C-alpha positions as CSV (number, residue, x, y, z in Angstrom):
1,M,29.7,-40.5,6.7
2,Q,28.8,-39.7,10.3
3,R,31.3,-36.9,10.3
4,L,29.9,-35.5,7.0
5,L,26.4,-35.6,8.4
6,R,27.5,-33.8,11.5
7,T,29.2,-31.1,9.5
8,T,26.2,-30.7,7.2
9,A,23.9,-30.4,10.2
10,V,26.1,-27.7,11.7
11,L,26.3,-25.8,8.5
12,A,22.5,-26.0,8.0
13,G,22.0,-24.7,11.5
14,A,24.4,-21.9,11.0
15,T,22.8,-21.0,7.6
16,G,19.3,-21.1,9.1
17,A,20.4,-18.8,12.0
18,T,22.0,-16.4,9.6
19,V,18.9,-16.2,7.3
20,G,16.7,-15.8,10.4
21,A,18.9,-12.9,11.7
22,A,18.9,-11.3,8.3
23,Y,15.1,-11.6,8.0
24,G,14.7,-10.2,11.5
25,M,16.9,-7.2,10.6
26,L,15.1,-6.5,7.3
27,S,11.7,-6.7,9.0
28,H,12.9,-4.3,11.7
29,Q,14.3,-2.0,9.1
30,G,11.0,-2.2,7.1
31,R,9.0,-1.1,10.2
32,R,11.3,1.7,10.9
33,A,11.1,2.9,7.3
34,R,7.3,2.8,7.3
35,R,7.3,4.9,10.5
36,E,9.7,7.5,9.0
37,I,7.8,7.9,5.7
38,M,4.3,8.0,7.1
39,I,2.4,11.3,7.6
40,P,-0.9,10.7,9.4
41,G,-4.0,12.1,7.8
42,W,-2.2,12.9,4.5
43,I,-4.6,12.3,1.6
44,P,-4.5,13.3,-2.1
45,F,-6.4,16.1,-3.6
46,Q,-9.4,15.5,-5.8
47,A,-9.7,17.4,-9.1
48,D,-11.7,15.3,-11.5
49,G,-13.8,17.0,-14.2
50,V,-13.5,18.3,-17.7
51,Y,-10.2,20.1,-18.8
52,L,-10.3,22.3,-22.0
53,P,-7.6,22.9,-24.6
54,D,-7.1,26.4,-23.1
55,R,-5.8,24.6,-20.0
56,T,-8.8,25.7,-17.8
57,G,-10.6,23.2,-15.6
58,P,-11.9,21.3,-13.9
59,H,-15.3,22.1,-15.3
60,P,-18.4,19.9,-14.7
61,P,-19.0,17.4,-17.5
62,S,-21.6,19.4,-19.4
63,T,-20.0,18.9,-22.9
64,P,-21.8,16.2,-25.0
65,S,-20.1,12.9,-24.4
66,G,-19.1,12.5,-28.0
67,D,-16.9,15.5,-27.8
68,L,-15.0,14.4,-24.7
69,L,-11.9,12.3,-24.5
70,R,-12.5,10.3,-21.4
71,F,-9.2,9.7,-19.5
72,A,-9.0,7.4,-16.4
73,V,-6.2,7.1,-13.9
74,L,-5.9,3.8,-12.0
75,G,-3.3,2.5,-9.5
76,D,-1.9,3.4,-6.1
77,S,-0.9,6.6,-4.3
78,T,1.5,7.7,-7.1
79,A,-1.4,7.5,-9.6
80,A,-3.6,9.4,-7.1
81,G,-0.9,12.1,-6.8
82,L,-0.1,11.9,-3.1
83,G,2.7,14.4,-2.3
84,V,1.7,17.4,-4.3
85,D,0.9,20.8,-2.6
86,R,-1.9,21.9,-4.9
87,A,-4.6,20.0,-6.9
88,E,-3.3,21.5,-10.2
89,Q,-0.1,19.6,-9.7
90,L,-1.7,16.1,-9.6
91,P,-0.4,13.8,-12.4
92,G,-3.9,13.2,-13.6
93,V,-4.5,16.9,-14.0
94,V,-1.2,17.6,-15.7
95,L,-1.8,14.8,-18.2
96,A,-5.5,15.7,-18.8
97,R,-4.4,19.3,-19.6
98,G,-1.6,18.1,-21.8
99,L,-3.9,15.7,-23.7
100,A,-6.6,18.4,-24.1
101,E,-4.0,20.8,-25.5
102,E,-2.5,18.3,-27.9
103,N,-5.7,16.8,-29.1
104,G,-7.6,20.1,-29.3
105,R,-10.7,18.7,-27.4
106,A,-12.0,18.5,-23.9
107,V,-10.7,15.8,-21.6
108,Q,-12.7,14.3,-18.8
109,L,-10.5,13.1,-16.0
110,D,-11.7,10.3,-13.7
111,T,-9.3,9.2,-10.9
112,L,-10.0,5.8,-9.7
113,A,-6.6,5.2,-8.0
114,I,-6.5,4.2,-4.3
115,C,-3.7,5.0,-1.9
116,G,-2.1,1.8,-0.5
117,C,-3.5,-0.3,-3.3
118,T,-1.6,-3.3,-4.6
119,S,-2.3,-5.2,-7.9
120,R,-4.7,-7.4,-5.9
121,R,-7.1,-4.5,-5.7
122,L,-6.7,-3.3,-9.3
123,G,-9.5,-5.4,-10.6
124,G,-12.0,-3.4,-8.6
125,Q,-10.8,-0.2,-10.2
126,V,-11.1,-1.7,-13.6
127,D,-14.7,-2.7,-12.8
128,A,-15.4,1.0,-12.0
129,A,-13.7,2.2,-15.1
130,L,-15.6,-0.2,-17.3
131,I,-19.0,1.2,-16.3
132,G,-18.3,3.8,-19.0
133,P,-15.1,2.7,-20.8
134,P,-12.6,5.5,-21.1
135,H,-10.9,6.3,-24.3
136,A,-7.5,6.2,-22.5
137,A,-6.2,4.9,-19.2
138,L,-3.1,5.3,-17.2
139,I,-2.1,2.7,-14.6
140,M,0.7,3.3,-12.1
141,I,1.2,0.5,-9.6
142,G,3.8,-1.8,-8.1
143,A,5.6,-0.1,-5.1
144,N,3.1,-1.5,-2.6
145,D,3.4,-4.9,-4.1
146,V,7.1,-4.8,-3.3
147,T,6.8,-3.5,0.3
148,R,3.9,-5.9,1.1
149,L,5.8,-8.9,-0.5
150,V,3.2,-9.8,-3.1
151,P,4.9,-12.3,-5.4
152,H,6.2,-10.8,-8.5
153,W,4.5,-13.3,-10.8
154,E,1.2,-12.6,-9.2
155,S,1.5,-8.8,-9.4
156,A,2.5,-9.0,-13.1
157,T,-0.3,-11.4,-13.9
158,L,-3.0,-9.3,-12.2
159,L,-1.7,-6.2,-14.0
160,G,-1.8,-8.0,-17.3
161,K,-5.4,-9.1,-16.7
162,A,-6.4,-5.5,-15.9
163,V,-4.8,-4.2,-19.0
164,S,-6.4,-6.9,-21.1
165,R,-9.9,-6.1,-19.8
166,L,-9.5,-2.5,-20.6
167,R,-8.1,-3.2,-24.1
168,T,-11.0,-5.5,-24.8
169,A,-13.3,-2.6,-24.0
170,G,-11.5,-0.4,-26.6
171,T,-9.4,1.6,-24.1
172,T,-5.9,2.7,-24.9
173,V,-3.8,1.7,-21.9
174,V,-0.4,3.1,-20.8
175,V,1.3,1.7,-17.7
176,G,4.0,3.4,-15.7
177,T,5.8,0.4,-14.3
178,C,7.2,0.0,-10.8
179,P,9.6,2.8,-9.8
180,D,13.1,2.1,-8.5
181,L,12.6,1.9,-4.7
182,G,16.4,2.1,-4.3
183,T,16.1,5.9,-4.7
184,V,14.1,6.2,-1.4
185,R,16.6,7.2,1.2
186,P,14.5,6.7,4.3
187,I,14.7,2.9,3.5
188,P,18.0,2.0,5.3
189,Q,20.6,-0.4,3.9
190,P,20.7,-3.3,3.2
191,L,16.9,-3.1,2.8
192,R,17.2,-0.4,0.2
193,T,19.2,-2.7,-2.0
194,V,16.7,-5.5,-1.6
195,A,13.9,-3.1,-2.4
196,R,15.7,-1.9,-5.5
197,T,16.4,-5.4,-6.8
198,S,12.8,-6.4,-6.1
199,S,11.2,-3.3,-7.7
200,L,13.3,-3.6,-10.8
201,T,12.5,-7.3,-11.2
202,L,8.8,-6.5,-10.8
203,A,9.0,-3.7,-13.4
204,R,10.5,-6.1,-16.0
205,L,7.7,-8.6,-15.4
206,Q,5.1,-5.8,-15.6
207,R,6.6,-4.6,-18.9
208,D,6.2,-8.1,-20.4
209,A,2.7,-8.6,-19.1
210,V,1.6,-5.2,-20.3
211,R,2.9,-5.8,-23.8
212,R,1.3,-9.2,-24.0
213,A,-2.0,-7.6,-23.0
214,G,-1.8,-5.0,-25.7
215,G,-0.8,-2.0,-23.5
216,L,2.1,0.3,-23.7
217,P,4.6,0.1,-20.8
218,V,6.7,3.1,-19.7
219,S,9.7,2.2,-17.5
220,L,9.7,4.9,-14.8
221,A,12.7,3.3,-13.1
222,A,14.9,3.3,-16.2
223,L,13.9,6.8,-17.2
224,L,13.7,8.6,-13.9
225,A,15.8,6.8,-11.2
226,Q,19.0,8.8,-11.9
227,E,17.2,12.1,-11.5
228,F,15.6,11.0,-8.3
229,L,19.0,9.8,-7.0
230,T,20.7,13.1,-7.8
231,Q,17.9,15.5,-6.9
232,P,16.1,13.9,-3.9
233,D,15.4,17.3,-2.2
234,V,13.6,18.5,-5.3
235,L,11.9,15.4,-6.7
236,F,10.7,13.9,-3.4
237,S,7.8,15.3,-1.3
238,R,8.1,16.0,2.4
239,D,7.6,12.3,3.3
240,H,10.7,11.6,1.2
241,F,8.9,8.6,-0.3
242,H,6.3,9.9,-2.8
243,P,7.2,12.3,-5.6
244,S,6.9,16.1,-5.1
245,A,5.1,18.2,-7.7
246,A,8.5,18.4,-9.6
247,G,8.8,14.6,-9.3
248,Y,5.4,14.1,-10.7
249,A,6.1,16.6,-13.5
250,A,9.2,14.6,-14.4
251,A,7.0,11.4,-14.6
252,C,4.4,13.2,-16.7
253,S,7.1,14.3,-19.1
254,V,7.7,10.7,-20.1
255,L,4.0,9.5,-19.8
256,L,2.3,12.2,-21.8
257,P,4.2,11.4,-25.1
258,A,3.2,7.7,-24.7
259,L,-0.4,8.6,-24.1
260,S,-0.4,11.0,-27.0
261,S,1.2,8.6,-29.4
262,S,-1.1,5.7,-28.4
263,L,-4.2,7.9,-29.0
264,T,-2.8,9.1,-32.3
265,N,-2.4,5.5,-33.4
266,R,-5.9,4.8,-32.2
267,C,-7.3,7.8,-34.2
268,S,-5.5,6.7,-37.4
269,S,-7.0,3.2,-37.1
270,S,-10.5,4.6,-36.9
271,T,-11.9,6.4,-40.0
272,T,-15.5,7.0,-38.7
273,N,-15.2,8.1,-35.0
274,P,-11.8,8.4,-33.5
275,Y,-13.3,8.5,-30.0
276,P,-16.1,5.9,-29.9
277,T,-18.4,6.0,-26.9
278,G,-18.2,2.2,-26.3
279,P,-16.0,-0.8,-27.0
């Protein structure tokens, strides 16, 4: 028994040392990766306003509110469009123009996304959106939750609450779930594998939470990871972390059909006013 206890103590000590060393290495790699992908002073463009079916805009919101399809974008830096070279390449702008063209009516874009935001700050964006509930909302969030070690269950729960609040207000909600961080090359191994596993786990929990809350999840990791892996020089921006204009265009190509179909279903379920001004 004494020999067994000594052996157990030695193994426990060795395991603890190994875990500690691994944690230290991952922490060092995380700091190194953050230094490599950070561009000081880099901020996203602002291009909110009204976009018309002829693809012009942004115009000031002078059209009567009943004729506008109000579209809000919430989330983190990917929702804000950090990484593009021109305002017209922002995902919110691309989607607003697409929705205006497909629906044949003006779309008012309101971008509430905040760079660096985690799901813990999503509630404040929802508060702002609900001042005048939009007809449709897009949420893109999750990468910062992974890098800042927010527990997966907490992130998914907070996202579900955000979607539920918007849905209660009558807003159609589409969520681009957490991207695959294993495609980000500046993150060194083995940290990149850890990031990939963590981001995919979060994406699955987000998908389930969004569905329960009445939203429509779009798996960006499942739909786009292979493209980002094989075309990193094209789809990543100059920080090699955020998407480029081409990367955002790829994301919009899978998000726009989801938004359009959700709005079509909404219209078909409303026989009086397909775009009500309130909940």
